[in-house]
N, C-alpha and C positions, 0 to 999 in steps of 0.2 A: 503494499500499500504506499502511496505517495508519503515522502518523509516530511512534508510541510503539514501534513494532517496534525491537528492538535486533538489528542484523544482525551474524551472526558467519559471515564468509566463511571457507571453507577456504583455508589458506594454501599457495599452489601450490608455493612454494619448499620449504616443509617436506614437502610431500606427496612430492616427488621425491627427498628425502634417504633413499635406501634402504641400510640397513646390512645387508650379507651376514651370514647366520647360518651357524653350523657345520652340517655334513651332518646333515639331519633324518631320523632313523629313527623314523617316526611310530608311535603306538599309539592304541588306542581308549580313551576315557575309561571310568572305572569304572561310570559308569551307562549306558554304551552309547549315548550320544546324539551325541557329537562326537568329534573327533580331538585328541590332544595331541602335543606336540613332546617333544624329548629331556629336557626339564626338567619335563615334566609340565604345561606351560602350554598352554591351549586353542589349537588351531591352526584357523585359518579357511581352508577349502578354497576358493580362487578359481582355477579352471582355465580353460584355454584349449585348444580342439581345434586341435591342430597335427599332424594325422595324418601328413602327408607330410614332416615335418621331417628325419628321419634320411636319408630317401631322395632328396629333391630339393635341399636347401640345402647349399652348401659351408660351409667353416668361417667365412669371413668373413660370409657371409649369416646363418648360424646366430647368430653373435655379435650381429649387428644385431638379429635377431628377439628373442633372449633378453633383451638389454639393454633393449629397448623394453618387453617384458612385465614385467620386473622394476621398471622405473621406474614403470609404471601400477599396481603393487601386486598383480599376479597371484602366486600362490603355488605352482601346480601347472601343468605342461605336459604335455598328453596327446599322446603320440606313438607310432607303430607301427613296430616293428623289421622285420616283414616286411609292407611296405606294400600298400595296395589297388591303387594305379595301376601295375599291372605290376611289382610290387615284387620278384618273384622273378627276372624276366628282364631288366628295363631297369636298367642299373647306376646307381649313385649318382654324384655330381659327380666322385668319384676314380676312376671307371670300374670299380667293384667291385660285385659282386652278393652278397647275403647268404649263400647256401647253394651249396655245389659240387654240381652236378647236381640241384638242387632237393631235396637230401637233408637233413631236419632234424638228422640225426646228424653232418653234415659242414659246420659253420659256416665261412665264409671269415673268417679273422683280419683281413685288411685292411679288410674292410667294418665289422667290429666295432671296430676302432681308430677309425673315424670316429664311431661311436655313443659310444665311450668319451669322445671329445673333447666332444661335446655334453652328455653327462651331467656331465663335470666342469665345463664352462663354466656349466651351469645351478647346479650346487652352489655355485660361487664367487659366485653372485649370490643365494644364498639360495632358489633354486627347487628344487622337488621335480619329478622326472619321473614322470608317471603313464604307466608303459611298458606297452604292448600288445605281448606277444610276437609276435602275429601278428593280421593281419586275419581275420576269420571265414571268408572265402571258402576258406581254405586247410585247414579242418577240417569245414565244413559241407556236407552233401550237397545243399542247396539249389543248389550249384555243383559237381557231382560231377566235372566235368572239371578243376577247380582243386584238388582236395583232395590234400594231401601228408602229412597227420597221420593217425596211428592211436594207440591207447593206448600202444604201445611206444615209438615215437620221440618222442612228445609228452612223456613222462617224461624222456627223455634231453635234449631240447631245453630243457625247463623247468630241469632240473638244471644245464645249461650256463649259462643265463642267471642263476639264482640264485647259482651260485658266483661269477660274474664280477663281479656288481654287489652282493654282499651287504652291502658297507660303504658303499654310495652311497645318496643320498637318493632312493629309488625307492618307488612304490606299484605293484604289478602290477595290471593290468587285463586280465582275461581276456575272452573273448567276441569283441569286434571286430565289433559290428553284425549278430550272428547270434543265434537262439534255439535251444533244444534241441529237436530234432525226432525223435530215436531214441536207442536205448540206446548205440549205437556213438559217437555225438556226445557223450553225456553221460560216457562212460568216457574219451574222448580229452581233454575239458576237465578232468575230474577228475585224470587222470593228469598233465596239464601242471601243474596246481596242486600235486600231490604232488611232482613234480620240483623246482618252485620252492622248496617248503618245505624239501626235502632239500638243495637247493644253497645256500639263504641261511640255514639253520639256524633257520628260522622267525622271522627277525628282521623281515621286511617285510610290510606289509599287502597283502592281496589282495582284489580285487572283481571284478565281472563286467558288461561293457557289453553290454546286450541290443540286439536289433534294436527299432526304434521303430514304434509306441509299445509299450513293453515294460518289465518289471521284472525285475531279477535275483532278486528274492525269489520270483517264480513258480516258479524252477527250482532255487534253491540257498540259500534263507534258512537252512535247518537244517544246511547243510554246515559242518562244522568249519573248513575252510580259508577260508570266506567271512567276512572280518572286517567289511566294511560293504557296504551295498546301494548299487546304482546303477540308476536308471531312465533311459530315453531318452523323453522326451515328443515328440520329433521336431518335423516341420516342415509339419503339415497344414493348420493353420488360425490365423487371428488369434484372440485371446481364448481359447485352448485352456487350460484351467485345469490347468497341471501341478502345482499345490498338492495336487491330489487324489491324485497318485502318492505324495507325501510323506506324506499323511495315511494312506494305505493302510500303508506300511512303518512309520510311527510307531506304528501299533496292534499290530504283530506282537511275539510272544514267541518266543524272547528279544529284547531291545531290541538293535538294531544301528544305527549311523549310516546315514543315507541321503542321496543327493542326485542331481540331474538331471545326468547325464554328457553329454547332448546334447540341449539344448532348440532351439527355433527360432533358427536363425543369422541374424545381421544380413546383409542383402542377398540372401539365398536366396529364389527365387520361392516364393510361398505354395502349399504342395502340390506344387510342381515337376512338374506334369503333363509327361511326357516329349514330348508333341507341341508344347510350347512355348506353348500357348494363354494361359497366365497368366503369362508370364515378366516382365511389367511390374508386376505386383503383388507387391512384394518386402517381406519383414520389414525393419523399420528399428530404430533404437535404442531407440524406444519399446517395441516388441515384446520386444526383448532385456531391458529393464528390468522390464517387467510380469512376465515369466516368472521372473526372478531373485527379486523381492521376493515374488511369490506362493509360490514354492516354499519359500524360507527361512522365512517366517513360517507355513508350515504344517508345519514340523518338520525341514527339511533342514539338514545341518551345513555347508553351503556351496553353491556353484553353479559350473556350467561355462558359460563364454561361447563362442560360435562365430561365425565370419564365413565365408561361402561362399567367398570368395577365399583365406583363409588356410589352411583345413584342407587344401587341395589344394596350397598354395604356388604359386598360379597366377602365371605370367608369360605374355608373348605367345609364347614358345617352346613352351609347352605347350598341348595341345588343351584348351579349357575344359570343366568338367564343370558341369552344371545352370546353364549360362549365367553362369559367372563372367566378369567383365569388367574388373576392376581388379587390377593387379599386387599381390601380397601385401605388398610393402614400402610401398606406399601405403595399403592396406586396414588395416595395423596401427594407423593413426591415425583410423580411423572413430570417430564419437562414442560408440558403444556400449562400446567398449573403455576410454575415459576414464571412462565412468559406471559400469563395474564396479568401478573403483577407488574411486570415490566410495561405492559400496554397501559395499565392504570397510571403508572408513575409518569409515563411520557404525557398522557393526556391531561393530567392534574398539574403538570409542571407548567402548563400554559392555560390560559382561560378557554378551556374545551367548550364552554357553554356558548362562546361566540361563533363557533364553527358552523358553517352552512355548506351543505353539499354544493360542489361547484364543477361542472363539466367543461365550462368555457376556459378555464385556466390551463387545461391540457389541450394542445394544439396537434400533438401527434404522439402515437404511442398504441399499444394493444387496446382494443375496444371490445373484446370478447375473449372467451376462453380463460383458461387458468392464469393468464398473465395480465388480465384486465386491470387497467390503471384506475384508481379511485382518488379523488381529491376533495378536500373541503377548505374553504377559505373564510377566514374571520369576518364577521359582518362589518367591521371597521376597516378591513384590508390590512391589519397589522401582521398577520402571519398565515401561513398555509402548511397543511400536512398533505403529502402526496405519496400513496402507497403503490409500490410496484411488486406484486406478489412473486414475480419469477426473475426479478432483477433485470427486466428489459428496459431499455433506454426509452425516454419520452422527451417532449418539448413542452416548455412552460411559457405562457404569457405573463412575464413578470411585471407587466404594466398594470395588471389588476391589483397589485400591492401598493399601498399608499405611501409607505415609508420612503425616505430619501436614501438612507443606507440600509442594506439588507445583509444579514448573515445567513449563510447556507450550511446545513449539516445533514449527514446521513445518521439515521437511527437504525440499529441493528435490533429487530424484534426477537432474535434468538437469545441474546445475552444482555439486552438493555444497555448497550454501549452507544455512546453519541460522539460522532467524529465531525468536528468542525472543519469545513473545507474551504470557505472563501467568505470574504466581507468586501463589499464594494457598494458604490452608488449607481452602478450601471443596471439599466432594466432591459427592456427589449424583450426578444424571444430567444430562449436559451434551451439546449438539449443537454439532458443529464444522463449519465451512464452509471448505474449503481456499481458499487465495487465488485460484486460477483453476481453470477446469474445462474438460472436453472431452478428446477423444482427444489424447494427448501431454502432458496436464497432470496428471501423477501427483504425489502429495505423501505424505509420511510424517508422521504426528503422533507426536511424542515427549512422553510425560507421565512425569516422574521425580521421584524424591525430591530435595529441595534442603534444604540447611541454613537 
């Protein structure tokens, strides 16, 4: 690499100095594009899918998982109260099931004391719980034998949860990997949302996690109770451009924040055909990075990471789902999880909330396929982030930046290292060639105002 490069490495020790925040009751920004915290400061949503957290982990294990996620920079943990994997009948580590007689109006206090512990532990670490009241199988008639909810008991259950956790750092995530197929399902979901609103006095945000590939905005964008949108780009293929989901939601009126709540998971088989024919072709950390940068630079207010071993909290005592093979307590240190922390550190190092998706700043470069260039420009023209997933060159219209002097840097998403390459007052049209290229060699170009 050129010897004039000034290397600015991320300081690992500082990265892990995590200062717990007070319980975050989040809101939507005035412009409807991102989330804000108690003090009105921009909140970067960096989620992890831990669907079976409440159901499968004991307190010591939950501590280990949550502490690991806080250290890596995650801000939201997405977990399900009535879990997918036999969550109504198979007890948690304390031997408790969530509902008495599978009746949503009869919650088991001892089960919820375990949920309470995890919510409070997360809060002590500055983490927000993205709480799914239930997996979708328990209200969706795609699984009629599993349905326990109707509009009446859904309100009661939502009200119970809302009252219990109204002062906790919670985001409510309805849906649970299901879409709306009939009016009864719609009424049930809306009734649960109304119950949550009644129980928490409207204090906490609500979104909807659809079946993938899908968008909450297709069903509930205009619903008063839906504070922000969520899409699931899912796990079907390499180079699936989930940024297109963000672009779709970003164009809707009224403006609401949006993000990918379930993209391709690290280590999950691509497409996961249930005959196992492709189980050796698995998404890796590069796939996780590509989906994250594509999505955020297309207008998302954050991103959710996932790992096939972690969502199910897999260990050898459990039957693996979709060919999980690594215990969750090892998988929490897979490379993609570290790299999500680098992503968050990059975006929060600048005023990310100013970024607006911008295609005009890219004059030449890949416009399709795995190398597709994505760019966002600050609304005041002070800086831009441009992502090249394959390290392919591209041309930039620097005239769209407003500063007189500009600093240009390459950011390496694999290691969180930033390399300053040039500072000048020259604008015009410039071609940039990332330091390396090919699959797995993704780079972010930063051009920003400098004194």
